Every structure is written in structure tokens, then in C-alpha cells.
CHARMM-style PDB file with segment names, atoms N, HN, CA, C and O in Angstrom:
ATOM      1  N   MET     1      31.280   4.258-113.332  1.00  0.00      PROA
ATOM      2  CA  MET     1      30.136   5.094-112.987  1.00  0.00      PROA
ATOM      3  C   MET     1      30.435   5.860-111.685  1.00  0.00      PROA
ATOM      4  O   MET     1      31.170   5.389-110.817  1.00  0.00      PROA
ATOM      5  N   VAL     2      29.849   7.031-111.589  1.00  0.00      PROA
ATOM      6  HN  VAL     2      29.252   7.413-112.294  1.00  0.00      PROA
ATOM      7  CA  VAL     2      30.001   7.842-110.372  1.00  0.00      PROA
ATOM      8  C   VAL     2      28.624   8.124-109.784  1.00  0.00      PROA
ATOM      9  O   VAL     2      27.641   8.293-110.505  1.00  0.00      PROA
ATOM     10  N   GLN     3      28.583   8.168-108.487  1.00  0.00      PROA
ATOM     11  HN  GLN     3      29.381   8.030-107.902  1.00  0.00      PROA
ATOM     12  CA  GLN     3      27.310   8.403-107.819  1.00  0.00      PROA
ATOM     13  C   GLN     3      26.941   9.886-107.888  1.00  0.00      PROA
ATOM     14  O   GLN     3      27.804  10.763-107.852  1.00  0.00      PROA
ATOM     15  N   GLY     4      25.648  10.136-107.986  1.00  0.00      PROA
ATOM     16  HN  GLY     4      24.946   9.424-108.015  1.00  0.00      PROA
ATOM     17  CA  GLY     4      25.145  11.504-108.076  1.00  0.00      PROA
ATOM     18  C   GLY     4      25.576  12.384-106.916  1.00  0.00      PROA
ATOM     19  O   GLY     4      25.718  13.596-107.078  1.00  0.00      PROA
ATOM     20  N   SER     5      25.785  11.794-105.756  1.00  0.00      PROA
ATOM     21  HN  SER     5      25.669  10.810-105.624  1.00  0.00      PROA
ATOM     22  CA  SER     5      26.200  12.594-104.598  1.00  0.00      PROA
ATOM     23  C   SER     5      27.567  13.245-104.825  1.00  0.00      PROA
ATOM     24  O   SER     5      27.823  14.336-104.316  1.00  0.00      PROA
ATOM     25  N   LEU     6      28.435  12.590-105.579  1.00  0.00      PROA
ATOM     26  HN  LEU     6      28.227  11.703-105.993  1.00  0.00      PROA
ATOM     27  CA  LEU     6      29.748  13.165-105.895  1.00  0.00      PROA
ATOM     28  C   LEU     6      29.575  14.367-106.824  1.00  0.00      PROA
ATOM     29  O   LEU     6      30.230  15.395-106.649  1.00  0.00      PROA
ATOM     30  N   ILE     7      28.705  14.234-107.794  1.00  0.00      PROA
ATOM     31  HN  ILE     7      28.173  13.400-107.936  1.00  0.00      PROA
ATOM     32  CA  ILE     7      28.420  15.347-108.705  1.00  0.00      PROA
ATOM     33  C   ILE     7      27.750  16.473-107.936  1.00  0.00      PROA
ATOM     34  O   ILE     7      28.082  17.643-108.127  1.00  0.00      PROA
ATOM     35  N   ARG     8      26.819  16.131-107.077  1.00  0.00      PROA
ATOM     36  HN  ARG     8      26.550  15.180-106.921  1.00  0.00      PROA
ATOM     37  CA  ARG     8      26.120  17.131-106.266  1.00  0.00      PROA
ATOM     38  C   ARG     8      27.105  17.924-105.410  1.00  0.00      PROA
ATOM     39  O   ARG     8      26.932  19.130-105.236  1.00  0.00      PROA
ATOM     40  N   ALA     9      28.124  17.276-104.878  1.00  0.00      PROA
ATOM     41  HN  ALA     9      28.264  16.296-105.019  1.00  0.00      PROA
ATOM     42  CA  ALA     9      29.129  17.980-104.074  1.00  0.00      PROA
ATOM     43  C   ALA     9      29.837  19.044-104.905  1.00  0.00      PROA
ATOM     44  O   ALA     9      30.119  20.136-104.411  1.00  0.00      PROA
ATOM     45  N   ARG    10      30.123  18.728-106.163  1.00  0.00      PROA
ATOM     46  HN  ARG    10      29.894  17.841-106.564  1.00  0.00      PROA
ATOM     47  CA  ARG    10      30.759  19.722-107.049  1.00  0.00      PROA
ATOM     48  C   ARG    10      29.828  20.919-107.257  1.00  0.00      PROA
ATOM     49  O   ARG    10      30.257  22.071-107.183  1.00  0.00      PROA
ATOM     50  N   LEU    11      28.572  20.635-107.514  1.00  0.00      PROA
ATOM     51  HN  LEU    11      28.224  19.700-107.574  1.00  0.00      PROA
ATOM     52  CA  LEU    11      27.608  21.708-107.749  1.00  0.00      PROA
ATOM     53  C   LEU    11      27.402  22.545-106.485  1.00  0.00      PROA
ATOM     54  O   LEU    11      27.270  23.767-106.557  1.00  0.00      PROA
ATOM     55  N   ASP    12      27.376  21.887-105.345  1.00  0.00      PROA
ATOM     56  HN  ASP    12      27.483  20.895-105.287  1.00  0.00      PROA
ATOM     57  CA  ASP    12      27.246  22.615-104.077  1.00  0.00      PROA
ATOM     58  C   ASP    12      28.436  23.541-103.855  1.00  0.00      PROA
ATOM     59  O   ASP    12      28.277  24.637-103.317  1.00  0.00      PROA
ATOM     60  N   TRP    13      29.629  23.107-104.266  1.00  0.00      PROA
ATOM     61  HN  TRP    13      29.758  22.216-104.703  1.00  0.00      PROA
ATOM     62  CA  TRP    13      30.812  23.963-104.129  1.00  0.00      PROA
ATOM     63  C   TRP    13      30.638  25.224-104.964  1.00  0.00      PROA
ATOM     64  O   TRP    13      30.912  26.329-104.495  1.00  0.00      PROA
ATOM     65  N   VAL    14      30.187  25.058-106.191  1.00  0.00      PROA
ATOM     66  HN  VAL    14      29.965  24.160-106.572  1.00  0.00      PROA
ATOM     67  CA  VAL    14      29.988  26.212-107.085  1.00  0.00      PROA
ATOM     68  C   VAL    14      28.987  27.182-106.463  1.00  0.00      PROA
ATOM     69  O   VAL    14      29.228  28.389-106.434  1.00  0.00      PROA
ATOM     70  N   VAL    15      27.883  26.668-105.972  1.00  0.00      PROA
ATOM     71  HN  VAL    15      27.688  25.688-105.995  1.00  0.00      PROA
ATOM     72  CA  VAL    15      26.847  27.521-105.380  1.00  0.00      PROA
ATOM     73  C   VAL    15      27.357  28.200-104.111  1.00  0.00      PROA
ATOM     74  O   VAL    15      27.034  29.362-103.861  1.00  0.00      PROA
ATOM     75  N   GLY    16      28.139  27.500-103.319  1.00  0.00      PROA
ATOM     76  HN  GLY    16      28.401  26.556-103.521  1.00  0.00      PROA
ATOM     77  CA  GLY    16      28.660  28.072-102.078  1.00  0.00      PROA
ATOM     78  C   GLY    16      29.806  29.050-102.282  1.00  0.00      PROA
ATOM     79  O   GLY    16      29.998  29.962-101.477  1.00  0.00      PROA
ATOM     80  N   TYR    17      30.569  28.866-103.357  1.00  0.00      PROA
ATOM     81  HN  TYR    17      30.413  28.125-104.011  1.00  0.00      PROA
ATOM     82  CA  TYR    17      31.745  29.691-103.581  1.00  0.00      PROA
ATOM     83  C   TYR    17      31.474  30.858-104.524  1.00  0.00      PROA
ATOM     84  O   TYR    17      31.940  31.974-104.294  1.00  0.00      PROA
ATOM     85  N   GLY    18      30.725  30.592-105.575  1.00  0.00      PROA
ATOM     86  HN  GLY    18      30.346  29.685-105.761  1.00  0.00      PROA
ATOM     87  CA  GLY    18      30.558  31.581-106.639  1.00  0.00      PROA
ATOM     88  C   GLY    18      29.541  32.662-106.319  1.00  0.00      PROA
ATOM     89  O   GLY    18      28.649  32.495-105.488  1.00  0.00      PROA
ATOM     90  N   SER    19      29.713  33.772-107.012  1.00  0.00      PROA
ATOM     91  HN  SER    19      30.437  33.908-107.687  1.00  0.00      PROA
ATOM     92  CA  SER    19      28.714  34.840-106.945  1.00  0.00      PROA
ATOM     93  C   SER    19      27.519  34.430-107.801  1.00  0.00      PROA
ATOM     94  O   SER    19      27.585  33.440-108.528  1.00  0.00      PROA
ATOM     95  N   ARG    20      26.463  35.164-107.720  1.00  0.00      PROA
ATOM     96  HN  ARG    20      26.408  35.969-107.129  1.00  0.00      PROA
ATOM     97  CA  ARG    20      25.269  34.864-108.519  1.00  0.00      PROA
ATOM     98  C   ARG    20      25.632  34.799-109.999  1.00  0.00      PROA
ATOM     99  O   ARG    20      25.243  33.859-110.692  1.00  0.00      PROA
ATOM    100  N   ASP    21      26.375  35.793-110.488  1.00  0.00      PROA
ATOM    101  HN  ASP    21      26.691  36.557-109.925  1.00  0.00      PROA
ATOM    102  CA  ASP    21      26.756  35.831-111.897  1.00  0.00      PROA
ATOM    103  C   ASP    21      27.660  34.656-112.275  1.00  0.00      PROA
ATOM    104  O   ASP    21      27.539  34.107-113.370  1.00  0.00      PROA
ATOM    105  N   GLU    22      28.557  34.274-111.379  1.00  0.00      PROA
ATOM    106  HN  GLU    22      28.656  34.720-110.489  1.00  0.00      PROA
ATOM    107  CA  GLU    22      29.437  33.128-111.653  1.00  0.00      PROA
ATOM    108  C   GLU    22      28.655  31.819-111.710  1.00  0.00      PROA
ATOM    109  O   GLU    22      28.949  30.943-112.524  1.00  0.00      PROA
ATOM    110  N   ILE    23      27.668  31.698-110.847  1.00  0.00      PROA
ATOM    111  HN  ILE    23      27.429  32.409-110.185  1.00  0.00      PROA
ATOM    112  CA  ILE    23      26.838  30.488-110.847  1.00  0.00      PROA
ATOM    113  C   ILE    23      26.052  30.400-112.159  1.00  0.00      PROA
ATOM    114  O   ILE    23      25.975  29.335-112.772  1.00  0.00      PROA
ATOM    115  N   ILE    24      25.480  31.509-112.577  1.00  0.00      PROA
ATOM    116  HN  ILE    24      25.542  32.374-112.079  1.00  0.00      PROA
ATOM    117  CA  ILE    24      24.757  31.536-113.847  1.00  0.00      PROA
ATOM    118  C   ILE    24      25.695  31.195-114.998  1.00  0.00      PROA
ATOM    119  O   ILE    24      25.350  30.388-115.861  1.00  0.00      PROA
ATOM    120  N   GLU    25      26.869  31.800-115.017  1.00  0.00      PROA
ATOM    121  HN  GLU    25      27.150  32.456-114.317  1.00  0.00      PROA
ATOM    122  CA  GLU    25      27.843  31.517-116.077  1.00  0.00      PROA
ATOM    123  C   GLU    25      28.245  30.038-116.072  1.00  0.00      PROA
ATOM    124  O   GLU    25      28.379  29.426-117.132  1.00  0.00      PROA
ATOM    125  N   PHE    26      28.434  29.475-114.897  1.00  0.00      PROA
ATOM    126  HN  PHE    26      28.326  29.972-114.036  1.00  0.00      PROA
ATOM    127  CA  PHE    26      28.798  28.064-114.794  1.00  0.00      PROA
ATOM    128  C   PHE    26      27.760  27.191-115.478  1.00  0.00      PROA
ATOM    129  O   PHE    26      28.099  26.366-116.326  1.00  0.00      PROA
ATOM    130  N   PHE    27      26.501  27.368-115.114  1.00  0.00      PROA
ATOM    131  HN  PHE    27      26.225  28.037-114.425  1.00  0.00      PROA
ATOM    132  CA  PHE    27      25.456  26.520-115.693  1.00  0.00      PROA
ATOM    133  C   PHE    27      25.268  26.787-117.186  1.00  0.00      PROA
ATOM    134  O   PHE    27      24.971  25.865-117.945  1.00  0.00      PROA
ATOM    135  N   GLU    28      25.436  28.033-117.610  1.00  0.00      PROA
ATOM    136  HN  GLU    28      25.678  28.782-116.994  1.00  0.00      PROA
ATOM    137  CA  GLU    28      25.324  28.338-119.034  1.00  0.00      PROA
ATOM    138  C   GLU    28      26.490  27.776-119.841  1.00  0.00      PROA
ATOM    139  O   GLU    28      26.346  27.511-121.034  1.00  0.00      PROA
ATOM    140  N   THR    29      27.635  27.593-119.203  1.00  0.00      PROA
ATOM    141  HN  THR    29      27.751  27.809-118.233  1.00  0.00      PROA
ATOM    142  CA  THR    29      28.824  27.077-119.878  1.00  0.00      PROA
ATOM    143  C   THR    29      28.764  25.559-120.048  1.00  0.00      PROA
ATOM    144  O   THR    29      29.373  25.019-120.972  1.00  0.00      PROA
ATOM    145  N   LEU    30      28.051  24.877-119.185  1.00  0.00      PROA
ATOM    146  HN  LEU    30      27.556  25.315-118.434  1.00  0.00      PROA
ATOM    147  CA  LEU    30      27.945  23.418-119.306  1.00  0.00      PROA
ATOM    148  C   LEU    30      27.277  23.045-120.630  1.00  0.00      PROA
ATOM    149  O   LEU    30      26.367  23.740-121.081  1.00  0.00      PROA
ATOM    150  N   PRO    31      27.716  21.967-121.245  1.00  0.00      PROA
ATOM    151  CA  PRO    31      27.036  21.495-122.452  1.00  0.00      PROA
ATOM    152  C   PRO    31      25.557  21.206-122.152  1.00  0.00      PROA
ATOM    153  O   PRO    31      25.224  20.778-121.047  1.00  0.00      PROA
ATOM    154  N   PRO    32      24.681  21.437-123.120  1.00  0.00      PROA
ATOM    155  CA  PRO    32      23.242  21.249-122.879  1.00  0.00      PROA
ATOM    156  C   PRO    32      22.878  19.881-122.302  1.00  0.00      PROA
ATOM    157  O   PRO    32      22.013  19.803-121.429  1.00  0.00      PROA
ATOM    158  N   GLU    33      23.505  18.816-122.759  1.00  0.00      PROA
ATOM    159  HN  GLU    33      24.207  18.879-123.468  1.00  0.00      PROA
ATOM    160  CA  GLU    33      23.168  17.481-122.259  1.00  0.00      PROA
ATOM    161  C   GLU    33      23.558  17.327-120.785  1.00  0.00      PROA
ATOM    162  O   GLU    33      22.822  16.717-120.010  1.00  0.00      PROA
ATOM    163  N   VAL    34      24.702  17.872-120.401  1.00  0.00      PROA
ATOM    164  HN  VAL    34      25.300  18.367-121.031  1.00  0.00      PROA
ATOM    165  CA  VAL    34      25.121  17.805-118.995  1.00  0.00      PROA
ATOM    166  C   VAL    34      24.167  18.634-118.141  1.00  0.00      PROA
ATOM    167  O   VAL    34      23.771  18.210-117.055  1.00  0.00      PROA
ATOM    168  N   ARG    35      23.804  19.807-118.630  1.00  0.00      PROA
ATOM    169  HN  ARG    35      24.126  20.151-119.512  1.00  0.00      PROA
ATOM    170  CA  ARG    35      22.861  20.662-117.904  1.00  0.00      PROA
ATOM    171  C   ARG    35      21.526  19.934-117.692  1.00  0.00      PROA
ATOM    172  O   ARG    35      20.937  20.010-116.614  1.00  0.00      PROA
ATOM    173  N   ARG    36      21.061  19.239-118.716  1.00  0.00      PROA
ATOM    174  HN  ARG    36      21.540  19.177-119.592  1.00  0.00      PROA
ATOM    175  CA  ARG    36      19.821  18.483-118.609  1.00  0.00      PROA
ATOM    176  C   ARG    36      19.949  17.376-117.564  1.00  0.00      PROA
ATOM    177  O   ARG    36      19.060  17.190-116.732  1.00  0.00      PROA
ATOM    178  N   GLN    37      21.061  16.644-117.616  1.00  0.00      PROA
ATOM    179  HN  GLN    37      21.782  16.795-118.291  1.00  0.00      PROA
ATOM    180  CA  GLN    37      21.272  15.556-116.656  1.00  0.00      PROA
ATOM    181  C   GLN    37      21.354  16.081-115.227  1.00  0.00      PROA
ATOM    182  O   GLN    37      20.823  15.468-114.301  1.00  0.00      PROA
ATOM    183  N   VAL    38      22.017  17.213-115.055  1.00  0.00      PROA
ATOM    184  HN  VAL    38      22.448  17.712-115.807  1.00  0.00      PROA
ATOM    185  CA  VAL    38      22.142  17.818-113.719  1.00  0.00      PROA
ATOM    186  C   VAL    38      20.758  18.177-113.181  1.00  0.00      PROA
ATOM    187  O   VAL    38      20.479  17.989-111.997  1.00  0.00      PROA
ATOM    188  N   SER    39      19.905  18.687-114.043  1.00  0.00      PROA
ATOM    189  HN  SER    39      20.131  18.840-115.005  1.00  0.00      PROA
ATOM    190  CA  SER    39      18.573  19.100-113.577  1.00  0.00      PROA
ATOM    191  C   SER    39      17.718  17.914-113.138  1.00  0.00      PROA
ATOM    192  O   SER    39      16.780  18.081-112.359  1.00  0.00      PROA
ATOM    193  N   LEU    40      18.036  16.723-113.630  1.00  0.00      PROA
ATOM    194  HN  LEU    40      18.798  16.587-114.263  1.00  0.00      PROA
ATOM    195  CA  LEU    40      17.271  15.514-113.303  1.00  0.00      PROA
ATOM    196  C   LEU    40      18.001  14.579-112.336  1.00  0.00      PROA
ATOM    197  O   LEU    40      17.495  13.511-111.991  1.00  0.00      PROA
ATOM    198  N   MET    41      19.182  14.988-111.911  1.00  0.00      PROA
ATOM    199  HN  MET    41      19.593  15.855-112.191  1.00  0.00      PROA
ATOM    200  CA  MET    41      20.066  14.115-111.145  1.00  0.00      PROA
ATOM    201  C   MET    41      19.496  13.744-109.771  1.00  0.00      PROA
ATOM    202  O   MET    41      18.843  14.542-109.098  1.00  0.00      PROA
ATOM    203  N   ARG    42      19.775  12.502-109.394  1.00  0.00      PROA
ATOM    204  HN  ARG    42      20.306  11.853-109.941  1.00  0.00      PROA
ATOM    205  CA  ARG    42      19.417  12.000-108.070  1.00  0.00      PROA
ATOM    206  C   ARG    42      20.711  11.585-107.362  1.00  0.00      PROA
ATOM    207  O   ARG    42      21.545  10.902-107.957  1.00  0.00      PROA
ATOM    208  N   PRO    43      20.885  11.985-106.109  1.00  0.00      PROA
ATOM    209  CA  PRO    43      22.141  11.716-105.405  1.00  0.00      PROA
ATOM    210  C   PRO    43      22.532  10.241-105.314  1.00  0.00      PROA
ATOM    211  O   PRO    43      23.724   9.935-105.288  1.00  0.00      PROA
ATOM    212  N   ARG    44      21.587   9.335-105.266  1.00  0.00      PROA
ATOM    213  HN  ARG    44      20.618   9.584-105.287  1.00  0.00      PROA
ATOM    214  CA  ARG    44      21.917   7.918-105.099  1.00  0.00      PROA
ATOM    215  C   ARG    44      21.961   7.143-106.409  1.00  0.00      PROA
ATOM    216  O   ARG    44      22.201   5.935-106.414  1.00  0.00      PROA
ATOM    217  N   SER    45      21.731   7.836-107.519  1.00  0.00      PROA
ATOM    218  HN  SER    45      21.536   8.817-107.515  1.00  0.00      PROA
ATOM    219  CA  SER    45      21.799   7.181-108.823  1.00  0.00      PROA
ATOM    220  C   SER    45      23.233   7.245-109.343  1.00  0.00      PROA
ATOM    221  O   SER    45      24.071   7.970-108.806  1.00  0.00      PROA
ATOM    222  N   TRP    46      23.497   6.482-110.388  1.00  0.00      PROA
ATOM    223  HN  TRP    46      22.817   5.893-110.824  1.00  0.00      PROA
ATOM    224  CA  TRP    46      24.836   6.398-110.969  1.00  0.00      PROA
ATOM    225  C   TRP    46      24.862   7.055-112.332  1.00  0.00      PROA
ATOM    226  O   TRP    46      23.906   6.965-113.102  1.00  0.00      PROA
ATOM    227  N   TYR    47      26.000   7.735-112.627  1.00  0.00      PROA
ATOM    228  HN  TYR    47      26.777   7.809-112.001  1.00  0.00      PROA
ATOM    229  CA  TYR    47      26.119   8.519-113.848  1.00  0.00      PROA
ATOM    230  C   TYR    47      27.457   8.257-114.535  1.00  0.00      PROA
ATOM    231  O   TYR    47      28.419   7.790-113.926  1.00  0.00      PROA
ATOM    232  N   ASP    48      27.475   8.573-115.808  1.00  0.00      PROA
ATOM    233  HN  ASP    48      26.693   8.953-116.303  1.00  0.00      PROA
ATOM    234  CA  ASP    48      28.668   8.435-116.626  1.00  0.00      PROA
ATOM    235  C   ASP    48      29.771   9.346-116.069  1.00  0.00      PROA
ATOM    236  O   ASP    48      29.511  10.518-115.795  1.00  0.00      PROA
ATOM    237  N   PRO    49      30.978   8.840-115.900  1.00  0.00      PROA
ATOM    238  CA  PRO    49      32.071   9.668-115.385  1.00  0.00      PROA
ATOM    239  C   PRO    49      32.386  10.872-116.284  1.00  0.00      PROA
ATOM    240  O   PRO    49      32.970  11.852-115.822  1.00  0.00      PROA
ATOM    241  N   ALA    50      32.005  10.803-117.550  1.00  0.00      PROA
ATOM    242  HN  ALA    50      31.530  10.007-117.925  1.00  0.00      PROA
ATOM    243  CA  ALA    50      32.240  11.939-118.452  1.00  0.00      PROA
ATOM    244  C   ALA    50      31.489  13.182-117.977  1.00  0.00      PROA
ATOM    245  O   ALA    50      31.943  14.305-118.191  1.00  0.00      PROA
ATOM    246  N   MET    51      30.362  12.982-117.344  1.00  0.00      PROA
ATOM    247  HN  MET    51      29.993  12.069-117.170  1.00  0.00      PROA
ATOM    248  CA  MET    51      29.590  14.107-116.802  1.00  0.00      PROA
ATOM    249  C   MET    51      30.380  14.807-115.693  1.00  0.00      PROA
ATOM    250  O   MET    51      30.463  16.035-115.660  1.00  0.00      PROA
ATOM    251  N   LEU    52      30.951  14.024-114.799  1.00  0.00      PROA
ATOM    252  HN  LEU    52      30.884  13.027-114.825  1.00  0.00      PROA
ATOM    253  CA  LEU    52      31.771  14.583-113.726  1.00  0.00      PROA
ATOM    254  C   LEU    52      32.997  15.294-114.295  1.00  0.00      PROA
ATOM    255  O   LEU    52      33.373  16.370-113.832  1.00  0.00      PROA
ATOM    256  N   THR    53      33.610  14.687-115.292  1.00  0.00      PROA
ATOM    257  HN  THR    53      33.305  13.812-115.669  1.00  0.00      PROA
ATOM    258  CA  THR    53      34.786  15.296-115.928  1.00  0.00      PROA
ATOM    259  C   THR    53      34.428  16.643-116.541  1.00  0.00      PROA
ATOM    260  O   THR    53      35.181  17.606-116.391  1.00  0.00      PROA
ATOM    261  N   GLU    54      33.303  16.729-117.221  1.00  0.00      PROA
ATOM    262  HN  GLU    54      32.692  15.947-117.343  1.00  0.00      PROA
ATOM    263  CA  GLU    54      32.878  17.990-117.838  1.00  0.00      PROA
ATOM    264  C   GLU    54      32.595  19.048-116.779  1.00  0.00      PROA
ATOM    265  O   GLU    54      32.935  20.216-116.969  1.00  0.00      PROA
ATOM    266  N   ILE    55      31.987  18.662-115.686  1.00  0.00      PROA
ATOM    267  HN  ILE    55      31.711  17.714-115.532  1.00  0.00      PROA
ATOM    268  CA  ILE    55      31.719  19.601-114.596  1.00  0.00      PROA
ATOM    269  C   ILE    55      33.031  20.081-113.987  1.00  0.00      PROA
ATOM    270  O   ILE    55      33.190  21.274-113.731  1.00  0.00      PROA
ATOM    271  N   ASP    56      33.969  19.172-113.751  1.00  0.00      PROA
ATOM    272  HN  ASP    56      33.840  18.202-113.959  1.00  0.00      PROA
ATOM    273  CA  ASP    56      35.277  19.561-113.205  1.00  0.00      PROA
ATOM    274  C   ASP    56      36.020  20.502-114.143  1.00  0.00      PROA
ATOM    275  O   ASP    56      36.629  21.473-113.694  1.00  0.00      PROA
ATOM    276  N   ARG    57      35.976  20.223-115.435  1.00  0.00      PROA
ATOM    277  HN  ARG    57      35.481  19.434-115.799  1.00  0.00      PROA
ATOM    278  CA  ARG    57      36.640  21.108-116.407  1.00  0.00      PROA
ATOM    279  C   ARG    57      36.033  22.499-116.391  1.00  0.00      PROA
ATOM    280  O   ARG    57      36.748  23.499-116.451  1.00  0.00      PROA
ATOM    281  N   THR    58      34.720  22.557-116.312  1.00  0.00      PROA
ATOM    282  HN  THR    58      34.139  21.745-116.263  1.00  0.00      PROA
ATOM    283  CA  THR    58      34.044  23.852-116.290  1.00  0.00      PROA
ATOM    284  C   THR    58      34.379  24.618-115.018  1.00  0.00      PROA
ATOM    285  O   THR    58      34.610  25.826-115.064  1.00  0.00      PROA
ATOM    286  N   ILE    59      34.407  23.933-113.895  1.00  0.00      PROA
ATOM    287  HN  ILE    59      34.219  22.951-113.857  1.00  0.00      PROA
ATOM    288  CA  ILE    59      34.784  24.578-112.633  1.00  0.00      PROA
ATOM    289  C   ILE    59      36.210  25.107-112.731  1.00  0.00      PROA
ATOM    290  O   ILE    59      36.469  26.250-112.355  1.00  0.00      PROA
ATOM    291  N   SER    60      37.130  24.298-113.228  1.00  0.00      PROA
ATOM    292  HN  SER    60      36.919  23.369-113.533  1.00  0.00      PROA
ATOM    293  CA  SER    60      38.529  24.729-113.343  1.00  0.00      PROA
ATOM    294  C   SER    60      38.662  25.930-114.271  1.00  0.00      PROA
ATOM    295  O   SER    60      39.417  26.862-113.993  1.00  0.00      PROA
ATOM    296  N   LYS    61      37.933  25.899-115.358  1.00  0.00      PROA
ATOM    297  HN  LYS    61      37.320  25.142-115.584  1.00  0.00      PROA
ATOM    298  CA  LYS    61      37.988  26.997-116.331  1.00  0.00      PROA
ATOM    299  C   LYS    61      37.495  28.308-115.720  1.00  0.00      PROA
ATOM    300  O   LYS    61      38.091  29.363-115.937  1.00  0.00      PROA
ATOM    301  N   LEU    62      36.415  28.237-114.962  1.00  0.00      PROA
ATOM    302  HN  LEU    62      35.931  27.379-114.785  1.00  0.00      PROA
ATOM    303  CA  LEU    62      35.803  29.458-114.427  1.00  0.00      PROA
ATOM    304  C   LEU    62      36.374  29.911-113.095  1.00  0.00      PROA
ATOM    305  O   LEU    62      36.404  31.108-112.807  1.00  0.00      PROA
ATOM    306  N   PHE    63      36.831  28.959-112.274  1.00  0.00      PROA
ATOM    307  HN  PHE    63      36.806  27.987-112.508  1.00  0.00      PROA
ATOM    308  CA  PHE    63      37.265  29.322-110.927  1.00  0.00      PROA
ATOM    309  C   PHE    63      38.760  29.130-110.702  1.00  0.00      PROA
ATOM    310  O   PHE    63      39.280  29.509-109.652  1.00  0.00      PROA
ATOM    311  N   GLY    64      39.452  28.551-111.667  1.00  0.00      PROA
ATOM    312  HN  GLY    64      39.030  28.244-112.520  1.00  0.00      PROA
ATOM    313  CA  GLY    64      40.902  28.401-111.592  1.00  0.00      PROA
ATOM    314  C   GLY    64      41.402  27.730-110.331  1.00  0.00      PROA
ATOM    315  O   GLY    64      40.888  26.690-109.922  1.00  0.00      PROA
ATOM    316  N   THR    65      42.400  28.325-109.722  1.00  0.00      PROA
ATOM    317  HN  THR    65      42.819  29.171-110.054  1.00  0.00      PROA
ATOM    318  CA  THR    65      43.057  27.710-108.574  1.00  0.00      PROA
ATOM    319  C   THR    65      42.189  27.693-107.308  1.00  0.00      PROA
ATOM    320  O   THR    65      42.508  26.978-106.358  1.00  0.00      PROA
ATOM    321  N   ALA    66      41.127  28.446-107.282  1.00  0.00      PROA
ATOM    322  HN  ALA    66      40.867  29.027-108.053  1.00  0.00      PROA
ATOM    323  CA  ALA    66      40.239  28.418-106.111  1.00  0.00      PROA
ATOM    324  C   ALA    66      39.615  27.043-105.949  1.00  0.00      PROA
ATOM    325  O   ALA    66      39.270  26.636-104.840  1.00  0.00      PROA
ATOM    326  N   TRP    67      39.472  26.334-107.048  1.00  0.00      PROA
ATOM    327  HN  TRP    67      39.753  26.665-107.949  1.00  0.00      PROA
ATOM    328  CA  TRP    67      38.865  24.998-107.030  1.00  0.00      PROA
ATOM    329  C   TRP    67      39.791  23.981-106.403  1.00  0.00      PROA
ATOM    330  O   TRP    67      39.320  23.108-105.673  1.00  0.00      PROA
ATOM    331  N   ARG    68      41.063  24.052-106.650  1.00  0.00      PROA
ATOM    332  HN  ARG    68      41.445  24.761-107.242  1.00  0.00      PROA
ATOM    333  CA  ARG    68      42.003  23.045-106.153  1.00  0.00      PROA
ATOM    334  C   ARG    68      42.624  23.527-104.917  1.00  0.00      PROA
ATOM    335  OT1 ARG    68      43.452  22.831-104.329  1.00  0.00      PROA
TER     336      ARG     68
END
């Protein structure tokens, strides 16, 4: 399990780095279930690592080497 604060850090990076259109594309690209979980996420709660993996894959796909 991964803590919500780790997932939140990924989302904060997207918001801080991406343009408005990139941020919208990022959230639209996430699978519906991940998007739903993100909208309800609490930083101190624990989540399935698959959610973090999907977010990382989406970031890598959209932002490429800027992410790493």
C-alpha cells in the first residue's frame, strides 16, 4: 500500500509543471476508476500501489523526460 501523500505529490507535480491544457489532458487520460479515487483521496489514507503506477505511467506518457 502507498500513502495518499505520495500520490498527492505526483499530482502536485503535474499541476505545478503542466500548462492548463496539459493538466486537463492528464486527468482525462487517467482511467475513470483512478480519477474517481484521486477525487476522493486523503493524504494520510492508504491506497493500492496500482493507482500510483497508473499515475506514474500517465505522467511519463504525457511529460516524458521532464518527469524524471
